[in-house]
PAZA-454260 format. One record per residue (C-alpha): residue number from 0; residue in one letter; y, z, x. Coordinates in steps of 0.1 Angstrom, whole numbers, plus 5000, padded with zeros to 4 digits. Layout:
resi; resn; north; up; east
NUM; A; Y; Z; X
...
This chain:
resi; resn; north; up; east
0; X; 2594; 5483; 4051
1; X; 2561; 5493; 4036
2; X; 2548; 5528; 4038
3; X; 2511; 5538; 4040
4; X; 2508; 5541; 4003
5; X; 2523; 5507; 3997
6; X; 2499; 5491; 4022
7; X; 2469; 5507; 4005
8; X; 2480; 5491; 3972
9; X; 2483; 5455; 3985
10; X; 2455; 5456; 4011
11; X; 2428; 5443; 3986
12; X; 2449; 5412; 3983
13; X; 2457; 5404; 4020
14; X; 2429; 5379; 4023
15; X; 2446; 5358; 3997
16; X; 2470; 5346; 4024
17; X; 2441; 5333; 4045
18; X; 2415; 5320; 4021
19; X; 2436; 5312; 3991
20; X; 2417; 5337; 3969
21; X; 2416; 5374; 3962
22; X; 2388; 5395; 3978
23; X; 2384; 5432; 3980
24; X; 2373; 5451; 4011
25; X; 2344; 5475; 4006
26; X; 2353; 5511; 3999
27; X; 2338; 5533; 4026
28; X; 2334; 5562; 4002
29; X; 2314; 5541; 3978
30; X; 2293; 5527; 4007
31; X; 2285; 5563; 4017
32; X; 2274; 5572; 3982
33; X; 2254; 5540; 3981
34; X; 2234; 5551; 4011
35; X; 2228; 5585; 3995
36; X; 2214; 5568; 3965
37; X; 2192; 5545; 3986
38; X; 2178; 5576; 4003
39; X; 2172; 5592; 3969
40; X; 2154; 5561; 3958
41; X; 2131; 5562; 3988
42; X; 2123; 5599; 3982
43; X; 2115; 5592; 3945
44; X; 2093; 5563; 3955
45; X; 2074; 5585; 3980
46; X; 2069; 5612; 3953
47; X; 2058; 5585; 3928
48; X; 2031; 5572; 3952
49; X; 2020; 5607; 3960
50; X; 2015; 5619; 3924
51; X; 1997; 5587; 3913
52; X; 1973; 5587; 3942
53; X; 1948; 5606; 3920
54; X; 1950; 5577; 3895
55; X; 1934; 5554; 3919
56; X; 1899; 5569; 3914
57; X; 1900; 5578; 3877
58; X; 1870; 5554; 3872
59; X; 1866; 5543; 3835
60; X; 1873; 5562; 3803
61; X; 1873; 5556; 3766
62; X; 1883; 5520; 3756
63; X; 1881; 5508; 3792
64; X; 1844; 5503; 3786
65; X; 1851; 5480; 3756
66; X; 1876; 5459; 3774
67; X; 1856; 5455; 3805
68; X; 1824; 5447; 3786
69; X; 1843; 5419; 3768
70; X; 1859; 5407; 3800
71; X; 1824; 5404; 3816
72; X; 1813; 5382; 3787
73; X; 1845; 5361; 3787
74; X; 1840; 5351; 3823
75; X; 1807; 5333; 3813
76; X; 1820; 5322; 3779
77; X; 1857; 5312; 3782
78; X; 1857; 5302; 3746
79; X; 1859; 5339; 3738
80; X; 1894; 5339; 3752
81; X; 1905; 5310; 3731
82; X; 1891; 5327; 3700
83; X; 1916; 5355; 3706
84; X; 1944; 5331; 3701
85; X; 1933; 5308; 3674
86; X; 1901; 5317; 3655
87; X; 1908; 5334; 3621
88; X; 1888; 5366; 3616
89; X; 1889; 5397; 3594
90; X; 1871; 5418; 3619
91; X; 1901; 5422; 3642
92; X; 1928; 5447; 3635
93; X; 1952; 5437; 3663
94; X; 1966; 5404; 3676
95; X; 1968; 5409; 3714
96; X; 1953; 5377; 3729
97; X; 1974; 5378; 3762
98; X; 1961; 5412; 3773
99; X; 1925; 5400; 3769
100; X; 1934; 5370; 3790
101; X; 1950; 5391; 3817
102; X; 1921; 5416; 3819
103; X; 1895; 5387; 3820
104; X; 1914; 5372; 3849
105; X; 1915; 5406; 3867
106; X; 1878; 5411; 3861
107; X; 1871; 5376; 3876
108; X; 1889; 5386; 3908
109; X; 1875; 5421; 3914
110; X; 1848; 5428; 3888
111; X; 1841; 5465; 3883
112; X; 1862; 5476; 3912
113; X; 1883; 5501; 3893
114; X; 1905; 5508; 3923
115; X; 1921; 5474; 3919
116; X; 1927; 5479; 3882
117; X; 1945; 5512; 3888
118; X; 1965; 5497; 3917
119; X; 1977; 5470; 3892
120; X; 1987; 5497; 3868
121; X; 2007; 5515; 3894
122; X; 2025; 5483; 3905
123; X; 2033; 5475; 3869
124; X; 2047; 5510; 3864
125; X; 2069; 5507; 3894
126; X; 2080; 5471; 3885
127; X; 2089; 5483; 3850
128; X; 2110; 5511; 3865
129; X; 2129; 5486; 3885
130; X; 2135; 5465; 3854
131; X; 2148; 5497; 3836
132; X; 2172; 5501; 3866
133; X; 2185; 5465; 3863
134; X; 2188; 5469; 3825
135; X; 2208; 5501; 3827
136; X; 2230; 5486; 3853
137; X; 2239; 5458; 3830
138; X; 2244; 5481; 3800
139; X; 2266; 5504; 3820
140; X; 2288; 5478; 3835
141; X; 2300; 5466; 3800
142; X; 2320; 5497; 3797
143; X; 2339; 5492; 3829
144; X; 2368; 5471; 3816
145; X; 2388; 5473; 3848
146; X; 2362; 5457; 3870
147; X; 2329; 5440; 3869
148; X; 2317; 5457; 3901
149; X; 2294; 5488; 3900
150; X; 2312; 5521; 3902
151; X; 2297; 5553; 3915
152; X; 2287; 5567; 3881
153; X; 2269; 5535; 3872
154; X; 2249; 5537; 3904
155; X; 2240; 5574; 3898
156; X; 2231; 5567; 3862
157; X; 2209; 5538; 3871
158; X; 2191; 5557; 3898
159; X; 2186; 5588; 3877
160; X; 2173; 5569; 3846
161; X; 2149; 5547; 3866
162; X; 2136; 5577; 3886
163; X; 2130; 5597; 3855
164; X; 2113; 5568; 3839
165; X; 2087; 5563; 3866
166; X; 2082; 5601; 3869
167; X; 2081; 5608; 3832
168; X; 2050; 5628; 3819
169; X; 2047; 5605; 3789
170; X; 2034; 5577; 3812
171; X; 2002; 5594; 3823
172; X; 1980; 5577; 3798
173; X; 1994; 5542; 3802
174; X; 1991; 5542; 3840
175; X; 1957; 5560; 3842
176; X; 1939; 5540; 3816
177; X; 1928; 5505; 3823
178; X; 1929; 5494; 3787
179; X; 1965; 5507; 3783
180; X; 1977; 5480; 3807
181; X; 1988; 5464; 3774
182; X; 2016; 5490; 3771
183; X; 2028; 5483; 3806
184; X; 2028; 5446; 3802
185; X; 2045; 5445; 3767
186; X; 2072; 5469; 3780
187; X; 2078; 5448; 3811
188; X; 2081; 5416; 3790
189; X; 2103; 5433; 3765
190; X; 2127; 5447; 3791
191; X; 2128; 5415; 3811
192; X; 2136; 5395; 3780
193; X; 2164; 5419; 3771
194; X; 2178; 5417; 3806
195; X; 2178; 5379; 3806
196; X; 2194; 5380; 3772
197; X; 2223; 5401; 3785
198; X; 2228; 5377; 3814
199; X; 2228; 5348; 3791
200; X; 2254; 5363; 3768
201; X; 2276; 5374; 3797
202; X; 2274; 5342; 3819
203; X; 2264; 5316; 3793
204; X; 2238; 5301; 3816
205; X; 2210; 5285; 3796
206; X; 2183; 5292; 3821
207; X; 2186; 5329; 3813
208; X; 2181; 5322; 3776
209; X; 2150; 5301; 3784
210; X; 2135; 5329; 3805
211; X; 2144; 5355; 3779
212; X; 2127; 5335; 3751
213; X; 2097; 5329; 3773
214; X; 2094; 5367; 3781
215; X; 2097; 5374; 3744
216; X; 2068; 5350; 3736
217; X; 2047; 5368; 3762
218; X; 2056; 5401; 3746
219; X; 2046; 5388; 3711
220; X; 2012; 5378; 3725
221; X; 2006; 5412; 3741
222; X; 2012; 5440; 3716
223; X; 2028; 5449; 3683
224; X; 2057; 5468; 3700
225; X; 2073; 5433; 3705
226; X; 2086; 5433; 3669
227; X; 2113; 5458; 3680
228; X; 2129; 5431; 3702
229; X; 2149; 5411; 3677
230; X; 2164; 5441; 3660
231; X; 2172; 5457; 3694
232; X; 2190; 5425; 3705
233; X; 2208; 5425; 3672
234; X; 2219; 5461; 3676
235; X; 2231; 5453; 3712
236; X; 2252; 5424; 3698
237; X; 2268; 5447; 3672
238; X; 2275; 5478; 3694
239; X; 2277; 5466; 3730
240; X; 2285; 5429; 3735
241; X; 2323; 5431; 3730
242; X; 2328; 5464; 3749
243; X; 2342; 5445; 3779
244; X; 2369; 5429; 3759
245; X; 2405; 5443; 3762
246; X; 2412; 5472; 3738
247; X; 2434; 5450; 3715
248; X; 2407; 5424; 3713
249; X; 2380; 5451; 3708
250; X; 2399; 5466; 3679
251; X; 2404; 5432; 3664
252; X; 2367; 5426; 3667
253; X; 2359; 5459; 3649
254; X; 2382; 5449; 3621
255; X; 2363; 5417; 3616
256; X; 2329; 5434; 3613
257; X; 2314; 5408; 3589
258; X; 2321; 5380; 3614
259; X; 2305; 5401; 3641
260; X; 2274; 5404; 3620
261; X; 2273; 5367; 3616
262; X; 2278; 5361; 3653
263; X; 2251; 5387; 3661
264; X; 2227; 5370; 3638
265; X; 2235; 5336; 3651
266; X; 2229; 5346; 3687
267; X; 2196; 5363; 3679
268; X; 2184; 5338; 3654
269; X; 2158; 5323; 3678
270; X; 2142; 5357; 3682
271; X; 2141; 5363; 3645
272; X; 2124; 5329; 3640
273; X; 2100; 5339; 3667
274; X; 2093; 5371; 3648
275; X; 2087; 5352; 3616
276; X; 2063; 5328; 3634
277; X; 2045; 5359; 3648
278; X; 2040; 5374; 3614
279; X; 2027; 5340; 3601
280; X; 2002; 5338; 3629
281; X; 1990; 5373; 3622
282; X; 1986; 5364; 3585
283; X; 1964; 5334; 3595
284; X; 1944; 5351; 3622
285; X; 1941; 5387; 3608
286; X; 1946; 5380; 3571
287; X; 1975; 5406; 3570
288; X; 2010; 5407; 3584
289; X; 2008; 5444; 3592
290; X; 1972; 5449; 3602
291; X; 1959; 5476; 3626
292; X; 1947; 5511; 3617
293; X; 1939; 5519; 3581
294; X; 1967; 5531; 3558
295; X; 1948; 5565; 3554
296; X; 1960; 5573; 3590
297; X; 1996; 5572; 3580
298; X; 2008; 5607; 3571
299; X; 2039; 5611; 3550
300; X; 2044; 5648; 3557
301; X; 2079; 5652; 3572
302; X; 2068; 5682; 3592
303; X; 2041; 5662; 3610
304; X; 2066; 5634; 3618
305; X; 2091; 5659; 3632
306; X; 2064; 5675; 3653
307; X; 2053; 5641; 3667
308; X; 2089; 5633; 3675
309; X; 2092; 5666; 3694
310; X; 2062; 5656; 3715
311; X; 2080; 5625; 3726
312; X; 2108; 5645; 3741
313; X; 2086; 5675; 3751
314; X; 2052; 5661; 3761
315; X; 2036; 5694; 3772
316; X; 1999; 5696; 3768
317; X; 1988; 5732; 3760
318; X; 1953; 5725; 3773
319; X; 1968; 5719; 3808
320; X; 1998; 5743; 3807
321; X; 2000; 5776; 3789
322; X; 2032; 5785; 3771
323; X; 2040; 5811; 3797
324; X; 2039; 5787; 3826
325; X; 2071; 5788; 3846
326; X; 2071; 5750; 3850
327; X; 2070; 5746; 3812
328; X; 2099; 5771; 3807
329; X; 2119; 5753; 3834
330; X; 2112; 5719; 3817
331; X; 2124; 5732; 3784
332; X; 2156; 5746; 3799
333; X; 2163; 5713; 3817
334; X; 2157; 5692; 3786
335; X; 2181; 5713; 3765
336; X; 2206; 5711; 3793
337; X; 2203; 5673; 3796
338; X; 2206; 5668; 3758
339; X; 2236; 5691; 3757
340; X; 2254; 5674; 3786
341; X; 2248; 5639; 3771
342; X; 2261; 5650; 3737
343; X; 2292; 5666; 3753
344; X; 2298; 5635; 3774
345; X; 2295; 5614; 3743
346; X; 2321; 5634; 3724
347; X; 2345; 5632; 3753
348; X; 2339; 5595; 3759
349; X; 2359; 5566; 3745
350; X; 2348; 5545; 3716
351; X; 2331; 5520; 3739
352; X; 2309; 5545; 3756
353; X; 2301; 5562; 3723
354; X; 2288; 5529; 3709
355; X; 2267; 5525; 3741
356; X; 2251; 5559; 3736
357; X; 2245; 5551; 3699
358; X; 2228; 5520; 3710
359; X; 2204; 5539; 3732
360; X; 2195; 5563; 3704
361; X; 2191; 5534; 3679
362; X; 2169; 5515; 3705
363; X; 2147; 5546; 3708
364; X; 2141; 5546; 3671
365; X; 2134; 5509; 3670
366; X; 2109; 5512; 3698
367; X; 2090; 5538; 3679
368; X; 2091; 5520; 3645
369; X; 2062; 5496; 3652
370; X; 2039; 5527; 3655
371; X; 2048; 5541; 3621
372; X; 2012; 5539; 3607
373; X; 1996; 5560; 3634
374; X; 2025; 5578; 3651
375; X; 2021; 5611; 3632
376; X; 1983; 5612; 3638
377; X; 1979; 5599; 3674
378; X; 2012; 5609; 3691
379; X; 2001; 5637; 3714
380; X; 2002; 5648; 3749
381; X; 1974; 5628; 3767
382; X; 1957; 5605; 3742
383; X; 1987; 5591; 3723
384; X; 2016; 5592; 3747
385; X; 2013; 5554; 3751
386; X; 2029; 5550; 3717
387; X; 2062; 5562; 3732
388; X; 2060; 5542; 3764
389; X; 2086; 5516; 3754
390; X; 2108; 5542; 3738
391; X; 2109; 5563; 3770
392; X; 2132; 5536; 3786
393; X; 2162; 5543; 3763
394; X; 2152; 5580; 3761
395; X; 2154; 5584; 3799
396; X; 2188; 5566; 3799
397; X; 2201; 5590; 3772
398; X; 2188; 5621; 3790
399; X; 2205; 5611; 3822
400; X; 2238; 5599; 3807
401; X; 2254; 5633; 3807
402; X; 2241; 5641; 3842
403; X; 2256; 5609; 3856
404; X; 2289; 5615; 3838
405; X; 2294; 5651; 3850
406; X; 2280; 5645; 3886
407; X; 2313; 5630; 3897
408; X; 2350; 5640; 3893
409; X; 2339; 5674; 3880
410; X; 2342; 5708; 3896
411; X; 2307; 5716; 3886
412; X; 2293; 5684; 3900
413; X; 2271; 5701; 3926
414; X; 2255; 5722; 3899
415; X; 2249; 5691; 3878
416; X; 2233; 5673; 3907
417; X; 2211; 5703; 3912
418; X; 2200; 5701; 3875
419; X; 2192; 5664; 3880
420; X; 2171; 5672; 3911
421; X; 2152; 5699; 3893
422; X; 2147; 5676; 3863
423; X; 2130; 5649; 3885
424; X; 2110; 5675; 3905
425; X; 2098; 5693; 3873
426; X; 2089; 5660; 3856
427; X; 2070; 5648; 3886
428; X; 2051; 5682; 3888
429; X; 2040; 5679; 3852
430; X; 2030; 5643; 3856
431; X; 2010; 5653; 3888
432; X; 1990; 5679; 3868
433; X; 1984; 5653; 3840
434; X; 1971; 5628; 3866
435; X; 1947; 5654; 3880
436; X; 1935; 5660; 3844
437; X; 1928; 5623; 3841
438; X; 1910; 5623; 3874
439; X; 1888; 5652; 3863
440; X; 1881; 5635; 3829
441; X; 1872; 5602; 3847
442; X; 1846; 5620; 3869
443; X; 1832; 5637; 3837
444; X; 1830; 5604; 3819
445; X; 1812; 5589; 3849
446; X; 1786; 5617; 3847
447; X; 1781; 5611; 3810
448; X; 1775; 5574; 3817
449; X; 1749; 5583; 3844
450; X; 1731; 5606; 3820
451; X; 1730; 5580; 3792
452; X; 1717; 5554; 3816
453; X; 1688; 5577; 3825
454; X; 1677; 5576; 3789
455; X; 1665; 5540; 3796
456; X; 1637; 5547; 3821
457; X; 1622; 5512; 3819
458; X; 1656; 5495; 3818
459; X; 1639; 5468; 3796
460; X; 1630; 5484; 3763
461; X; 1659; 5489; 3739
462; X; 1648; 5522; 3724
463; X; 1669; 5538; 3696
464; X; 1689; 5566; 3711
465; X; 1710; 5589; 3690
466; X; 1734; 5613; 3706
467; X; 1751; 5643; 3691
468; X; 1774; 5670; 3705
469; X; 1791; 5646; 3728
470; X; 1829; 5653; 3725
471; X; 1854; 5625; 3722
472; X; 1878; 5644; 3744
473; X; 1875; 5662; 3777
474; X; 1884; 5699; 3778
475; X; 1919; 5690; 3790
476; X; 1925; 5667; 3761
477; X; 1919; 5633; 3777
478; X; 1902; 5608; 3754
479; X; 1870; 5600; 3774
480; X; 1842; 5586; 3754
481; X; 1848; 5559; 3727
482; X; 1820; 5538; 3712
483; X; 1787; 5543; 3731
484; X; 1777; 5508; 3723
485; X; 1802; 5496; 3749
486; X; 1787; 5519; 3776
487; X; 1752; 5505; 3772
488; X; 1762; 5468; 3778
489; X; 1765; 5446; 3808
490; X; 1780; 5449; 3833
491; X; 1775; 5487; 3832
492; X; 1737; 5482; 3825
493; X; 1713; 5456; 3837
494; X; 1711; 5442; 3802
495; X; 1726; 5447; 3768
496; X; 1713; 5477; 3748
497; X; 1723; 5479; 3712
498; X; 1706; 5511; 3698
499; X; 1726; 5539; 3715
500; X; 1747; 5556; 3688
501; X; 1767; 5588; 3686
502; X; 1760; 5606; 3653
503; X; 1789; 5630; 3650
504; X; 1816; 5603; 3654
505; X; 1827; 5575; 3631
506; X; 1804; 5549; 3647
507; X; 1780; 5525; 3631
508; X; 1751; 5548; 3622
509; X; 1732; 5557; 3591
510; X; 1730; 5593; 3579
511; X; 1712; 5617; 3602
512; X; 1688; 5625; 3574
513; X; 1674; 5590; 3576
514; X; 1671; 5593; 3614
515; X; 1652; 5626; 3614
516; X; 1627; 5613; 3590
517; X; 1622; 5581; 3610
518; X; 1619; 5602; 3642
519; X; 1592; 5623; 3625
520; X; 1571; 5591; 3620
521; X; 1580; 5571; 3651
522; X; 1581; 5591; 3683
523; X; 1598; 5563; 3702
524; X; 1632; 5573; 3687
525; X; 1651; 5595; 3711
526; X; 1674; 5622; 3697
527; X; 1695; 5640; 3723
528; X; 1724; 5664; 3723
529; X; 1750; 5671; 3749
530; X; 1747; 5706; 3764
531; X; 1782; 5717; 3775
532; X; 1769; 5744; 3798
533; X; 1748; 5721; 3819
534; X; 1767; 5689; 3813
535; X; 1735; 5671; 3805
536; X; 1717; 5653; 3777
537; X; 1689; 5675; 3763
538; X; 1661; 5660; 3740
539; X; 1661; 5673; 3705
540; X; 1626; 5688; 3697
541; X; 1608; 5671; 3668
542; X; 1591; 5697; 3646
543; X; 1566; 5675; 3628
544; X; 1551; 5704; 3608
545; X; 1567; 5711; 3574
546; X; 1584; 5744; 3567
547; X; 1581; 5755; 3530
548; X; 1612; 5764; 3511
549; X; 1626; 5799; 3518
550; X; 1637; 5824; 3492
551; X; 1652; 5858; 3501
552; X; 1678; 5884; 3493
553; X; 1710; 5884; 3514
554; X; 1728; 5914; 3529
555; X; 1765; 5916; 3520
556; X; 1792; 5931; 3541
557; X; 1830; 5931; 3542
558; X; 1852; 5921; 3571
559; X; 1884; 5940; 3581
560; X; 1903; 5911; 3566
561; X; 1887; 5917; 3533
562; X; 1864; 5886; 3532
563; X; 1828; 5889; 3523
564; X; 1800; 5880; 3548
565; X; 1766; 5872; 3535
566; X; 1742; 5876; 3565
567; X; 1712; 5853; 3564
568; X; 1687; 5866; 3590
569; X; 1659; 5847; 3572
570; X; 1670; 5815; 3589
571; X; 1670; 5829; 3624
572; X; 1644; 5812; 3646
573; X; 1636; 5784; 3621
574; X; 1640; 5747; 3630
575; X; 1673; 5734; 3615
576; X; 1655; 5700; 3614
577; X; 1635; 5710; 3583
578; X; 1663; 5724; 3562
579; X; 1682; 5700; 3540
580; X; 1702; 5722; 3517
581; X; 1710; 5760; 3517
582; X; 1716; 5774; 3482
583; X; 1733; 5808; 3475
584; X; 1734; 5824; 3441
585; X; 1756; 5854; 3432
586; X; 1758; 5875; 3401
587; X; 1791; 5887; 3386
588; X; 1812; 5872; 3414
589; X; 1849; 5869; 3407
590; X; 1871; 5861; 3437
591; X; 1905; 5877; 3441
592; X; 1917; 5847; 3460
593; X; 1943; 5828; 3439
594; X; 1936; 5794; 3456
595; X; 1929; 5767; 3430
596; X; 1898; 5755; 3449
597; X; 1874; 5782; 3460
598; X; 1853; 5774; 3490
599; X; 1827; 5791; 3511
600; X; 1818; 5784; 3547
601; X; 1786; 5785; 3566
602; X; 1790; 5796; 3602
603; X; 1760; 5791; 3624
604; X; 1747; 5788; 3659
605; X; 1717; 5770; 3674
606; X; 1706; 5753; 3705
607; X; 1735; 5728; 3703
608; X; 1762; 5751; 3688
609; X; 1762; 5780; 3712
610; X; 1792; 5798; 3697
611; X; 1796; 5805; 3660
612; X; 1828; 5794; 3643
613; X; 1831; 5763; 3664
614; X; 1813; 5741; 3638
615; X; 1813; 5749; 3601
616; X; 1799; 5736; 3569
617; X; 1821; 5739; 3538
618; X; 1809; 5740; 3502
619; X; 1827; 5745; 3469
620; X; 1821; 5777; 3448
621; X; 1809; 5767; 3414
622; X; 1807; 5792; 3386
623; X; 1784; 5787; 3356
624; X; 1784; 5816; 3331
625; X; 1776; 5848; 3349
626; X; 1762; 5830; 3380
627; X; 1780; 5816; 3409
628; X; 1763; 5788; 3429
629; X; 1770; 5776; 3464
630; X; 1751; 5747; 3480
631; X; 1756; 5738; 3517
632; X; 1746; 5702; 3524
633; X; 1734; 5706; 3560
634; X; 1709; 5677; 3559
635; X; 1735; 5652; 3573
636; X; 1754; 5675; 3595
637; X; 1744; 5664; 3630
638; X; 1752; 5697; 3647
639; X; 1728; 5714; 3623
640; X; 1700; 5688; 3619
641; X; 1698; 5679; 3656
642; X; 1706; 5714; 3669
643; X; 1671; 5728; 3674
644; X; 1663; 5763; 3662
645; X; 1688; 5784; 3642
646; X; 1701; 5814; 3662
647; X; 1724; 5829; 3636
648; X; 1738; 5820; 3602
649; X; 1764; 5837; 3581
650; X; 1782; 5827; 3549
651; X; 1818; 5837; 3544
652; X; 1832; 5841; 3509
653; X; 1867; 5850; 3495
654; X; 1870; 5887; 3487
655; X; 1861; 5903; 3454
656; X; 1865; 5937; 3437
657; X; 1830; 5937; 3421
658; X; 1796; 5946; 3434
659; X; 1775; 5917; 3445
660; X; 1739; 5906; 3443
661; X; 1730; 5875; 3462
662; X; 1699; 5855; 3470
663; X; 1693; 5825; 3493
664; X; 1670; 5796; 3490
665; X; 1664; 5763; 3509
666; X; 1659; 5730; 3491
667; X; 1646; 5697; 3502
668; X; 1664; 5664; 3497
669; X; 1646; 5652; 3466
670; X; 1657; 5682; 3446
671; X; 1694; 5675; 3449
672; X; 1699; 5638; 3457
673; X; 1683; 5604; 3451
674; X; 1659; 5593; 3478
675; X; 1651; 5558; 3488
676; X; 1631; 5536; 3512
677; X; 1642; 5504; 3528
678; X; 1621; 5479; 3547
679; X; 1637; 5470; 3581
680; X; 1628; 5444; 3606
681; X; 1609; 5457; 3636
682; X; 1638; 5451; 3660
683; X; 1663; 5469; 3638
684; X; 1670; 5506; 3641
685; X; 1661; 5528; 3611
686; X; 1686; 5528; 3582
687; X; 1698; 5493; 3589
688; X; 1692; 5461; 3570
689; X; 1703; 5425; 3575
690; X; 1714; 5399; 3549
691; X; 1722; 5363; 3555
692; X; 1721; 5330; 3536
693; X; 1689; 5317; 3553
694; X; 1660; 5340; 3561
695; X; 1671; 5373; 3546
696; X; 1689; 5364; 3514
697; X; 1678; 5396; 3495
698; X; 1667; 5431; 3503
699; X; 1647; 5455; 3482
700; X; 1656; 5492; 3480
701; X; 1630; 5516; 3465
702; X; 1647; 5546; 3449
703; X; 1636; 5578; 3433
704; X; 1657; 5603; 3413
705; X; 1629; 5616; 3391
706; X; 1632; 5652; 3404
707; X; 1669; 5654; 3394
708; X; 1673; 5670; 3360
709; X; 1692; 5650; 3333
710; X; 1695; 5619; 3354
711; X; 1701; 5589; 3332
712; X; 1713; 5561; 3354
713; X; 1721; 5553; 3390
714; X; 1747; 5534; 3410
715; X; 1743; 5517; 3443
716; X; 1777; 5517; 3460
717; X; 1786; 5495; 3489
718; X; 1819; 5497; 3510
719; X; 1830; 5477; 3540
720; X; 1832; 5493; 3575
721; X; 1853; 5511; 3588
722; X; 1858; 5528; 3554
723; X; 1834; 5557; 3549
724; X; 1820; 5580; 3522
725; X; 1839; 5611; 3531
726; X; 1816; 5636; 3513
727; X; 1782; 5635; 3499
728; X; 1794; 5641; 3464
729; X; 1828; 5624; 3467
730; X; 1840; 5596; 3444
731; X; 1852; 5566; 3463
732; X; 1884; 5549; 3452
733; X; 1877; 5517; 3433
734; X; 1895; 5496; 3458
735; X; 1871; 5508; 3485
736; X; 1840; 5495; 3468
737; X; 1828; 5460; 3477
738; X; 1801; 5460; 3450
739; X; 1785; 5485; 3426
740; X; 1750; 5479; 3412
741; X; 1737; 5499; 3382
742; X; 1702; 5507; 3371
743; X; 1690; 5528; 3341
744; X; 1656; 5539; 3356
745; X; 1651; 5570; 3376
746; X; 1625; 5554; 3398
747; X; 1621; 5518; 3408
748; X; 1636; 5490; 3429
749; X; 1671; 5477; 3435
750; X; 1677; 5442; 3448
751; X; 1707; 5436; 3471
752; X; 1716; 5399; 3474
753; X; 1737; 5383; 3501
754; X; 1756; 5364; 3474
755; X; 1766; 5397; 3458
756; X; 1786; 5407; 3488
757; X; 1820; 5392; 3498
758; X; 1820; 5359; 3516
759; X; 1832; 5374; 3549
760; X; 1807; 5387; 3573
761; X; 1807; 5422; 3587
762; X; 1791; 5457; 3583
763; X; 1789; 5477; 3551
764; X; 1778; 5512; 3542
765; X; 1757; 5519; 3511
766; X; 1745; 5549; 3491
767; X; 1730; 5558; 3457
768; X; 1745; 5582; 3432
769; X; 1728; 5596; 3400
770; X; 1746; 5603; 3367
771; X; 1738; 5620; 3334
772; X; 1744; 5606; 3299
773; X; 1781; 5616; 3299
774; X; 1786; 5599; 3333
775; X; 1789; 5631; 3353
776; X; 1773; 5630; 3388
777; X; 1740; 5648; 3392
778; X; 1735; 5666; 3425
779; X; 1747; 5649; 3457
780; X; 1748; 5612; 3466
781; X; 1720; 5599; 3488
782; X; 1719; 5593; 3525
783; X; 1740; 5564; 3537
784; X; 1724; 5532; 3551
785; X; 1740; 5502; 3568
786; X; 1740; 5465; 3557
787; X; 1748; 5439; 3584
788; X; 1759; 5407; 3567
789; X; 1758; 5373; 3584
790; X; 1768; 5339; 3571
């Protein structure tokens, strides 16, 4: 006779008598937990929609202008889309043809209706979160050797990791920015390919392999993050694939590690071949396997790398939250708790689970690896968080692993579940504040666009407009204004305007010194600066009268920190426009500072720079005999030249123990640098020339360095954009130079020929430097002008 316990043991197999197979009745306890998780999922979904409602009206920011301008042109010229896939060019730095195709299709459907673009981003974020849930479910079931069905911990882990993913503060940029749809799509394709791969390896159904490979191809056509897919699949094969085998078989597999490597490589070989084909296409299209941002942006400082990695785990923006904010403190406590619980759970887990956790950590590293060139520089709270979007999937899984493990069959499970709830609420609250910051930045960017459009009163004439003081970032840290040339094109304007340039950013513009001289002769050039107090563009006054050079004594004082301040009241009230160089001479000056390079700093304020110390001009301290000389090159400093009248100016020096005598003088450009004149076409802005192989094969540059003492010969140096001459007197690396033309006369003409420049078309920067008989540079290099080269 069976007792109750015996019946509970055989009950799962009773149906075998009726149906000839074994089935298992649902466990009511698990069903109850499942309804709890469904309720949690709906609550998380409601919170998700609530915190992202502000993202619907963020308008357009930064690179959105560039992508939408291109999309507008691609609708009328579909060949532009095909060029992204096939046409070789050296002007591109990325190979992302699919995202251009997608954005062009979206633009065709809803034009400049930004609401639809942002709705698309929100749907993509939610879809990617569901894909994370499906992927974590598959990864977690491989450690359940006793059954293929989902257990309670798997359901909790899946719900927690997917919920944290869609509510994670790192995702604010990718969802709020239209141009960052690329990160949403590449992550969705990546995860979908990975999920289908797992299904293929578990069920051996070829349709899953075909879909996985198709998703991988889409990822490779979307963004560079895709290169992490083959090594991620390989790592999965090594660490996770055989976890569902019996222990004896598992141990046997571990002992045959070389054979496992071969099996893993064989299974993932199609993806490695796809990676090789991808690199080959990049080589043909871009001319480089690893193109993108310049190598100069890759920092090798270990401390910067560690700081950037910290920001992946702890994405708190100090411009939005201060360090004493209770929400920030709670977030830090919860993060430490989650990491500690996951590490403890890992130490207590069996070998199979340990290997799964190691896989998640390895996957996180692999997901960040494609960003190695720019990660230390660009990884920050609001304007670089997209770099870690893919990596946030395994990161969220790791952070919630310990919570899921200790939330069941543990006497502290209620406290653990409280920690999990607080984690999601805190993450959602931080993300909500970030979304509000994006909303505010979008409104500010829209105001900037309206002010720039007002600079074109006739809407027909393409007047040269040069803007300074316009920040790249909003006060809350959001990257708002990229290249102004994208803002002044259709569809944002009634026609394409090409002459609106920001001077104090790395845009295509000649030196401000050239522009101010051109503006003095041609009143149709507009010079404006951004007034932060009124959030408006203010015209820069053009003082056409010449101010003679100034010579005066300077008052010297000492700060409480021991530094010297040389007050320069003689500059107060004078137009900054007319002052090219400020020279300071000191007698018997010996600094007590032990730094190898001694520098002085000019701190000033004017109509543009309201507060001193916000914009500085640095200059080396050069000692010759008993005299120390400091020359500040303010001619090509936009915040000085375009800043109206000088309100205050002070020079700060390292401390000294000796008494000082100092005098100040102002110098014009011809006394310290070669000057030149170039003839430009009537339709071209000042400081720009064009060369081609048909109508404009050569260009004459008239130069003059006769006022420079000991000048023996000159060099005309030309470098390709986006490289730049960092300082007026800097020596460029030889590999930066496209060509170098020498002349032995101090005054005359230089001829630039199209055939002298490399065969590829593009934009180049050029300048002239003067040297003495021993090949030492005399004074400063000249202003920089632009050369546009066509075939």
